[in-house]
Residue, then its C-alpha position, 0 to 999 in steps of 0.5 A: m537768776m539774781k546772781i546773773l542780774n547782779l553781775l550784769v548790773v556790775l558789768i554795765l556800771g563798770s563800763v559806764l564808769f570806764a567810759h566816763a573816765q576815758a572821756s575825762i582823760d580824752s578831754a583833759f587837753l581842753t584847758p582854759n589856756y587851750k581854749q584861749r589860744r584857739e581863740i587867738f588862732n582864729k583871729t589870725p588864720t592861715v591865708g596860704g603860703e605860711v610856715v606854721f609851727i604846731g606843738n606845745s609850750i616848747t613851740e609856743v615860747g619860740n619867737w619864730q617870726k623874729l627868727i625867720p623874718d623872711e617868711r610869714v610864720l604862724n606860732r601854733g604852740i599851746s602850753g600843755d598840749v598833747t597829741l589829742g589836742v593837736l588832732a582836735r585843731v590841726a584841720e583848722e590850722v592847715a585849712n588854707k594850705p600853708k607852705k610848710v608845717f613843722v609839728m612837735i608833739g608828744i612830751n606831755d603825753l609821756k608826762i601823763g603816762v600815755p603809752i608810746a604805741q598810743i602816742t605814735a597812733r595819734q601822730r599817725e592820725i595827725i599826719q593823715l589829717i594834714r595830708t588830707k586837708a593840705p596835700n601839697t603842704l610840706l610836712y615835717m614831724q620833729a623829734t621830741l627834744p631831750v630833757n635834762e633829768k637832773m633839772l626836772a621838777k617833780i611834776y615831770s617825774r615820768l619824763n626820761n630820755k630813754d622813753i623820749l628816744k623810744m618815742n622818737k624811734a617809733l615816729k621816725a619809722l612812721c615817717r619813713e612808712l608814710h613818706v613824711g619828713y622827719i627832723n631829728l633835733q637831738p644831736i644839737f640839743v644833747d650834751q655828752d651825757g645824752q641830756l638836754k644842754a643845761e645852759w640852754s634850758t630853764d628847767g630841764l625841759h623848756l628852752k632859753p632863747q639861744a636854744y631856739e636860735a640853734w634850732v632855726k640855724y639847724l633848719r636853715k642848714k638842712g635847707l628846710i626854711 
């Protein structure tokens, strides 16, 4: 009897510790920067008819309004953000029915070791949430950009183009299933070796201004903005 009770205690304690660890992982996106950016967003809410870019630092650094002066553009990028972070805020960002939404998210999930299947599942939730809150908004899911593996710092050691391509392949299939626009930016960003063009990057991951110019030029060429 004592052995059974001890086993039950161990199992219960293990479950509690696992739940606590999972909660810590699931709330890891709630950084001071995340909260500060959310406060800024709340001061400049959508009013309807905007073009909204949602993502992480790659989105945040983009000067979208300057690059797309003929539209009212809102930058909803948060450095370090992950799919769970977008899920926690996207309802607010589409509440007033923007005209178009461009989402790129997933690279930081890979950075912290989230399995691709789980990333895709969360991307599905993001799509479904936007569809529910803003059914007439044009939604475009953008493929995660390549990295330049030789330029990456040690903190990005988990990142590689093989996994990024796998994640993008899964996202493309998801968009096809849900009839959502999918934008493959890889062709304009990769060099002949399949790496992010070194001349367009500051550290193998983040982008220089000319990369954003090429990005917007590509969106215009495709008639998306």
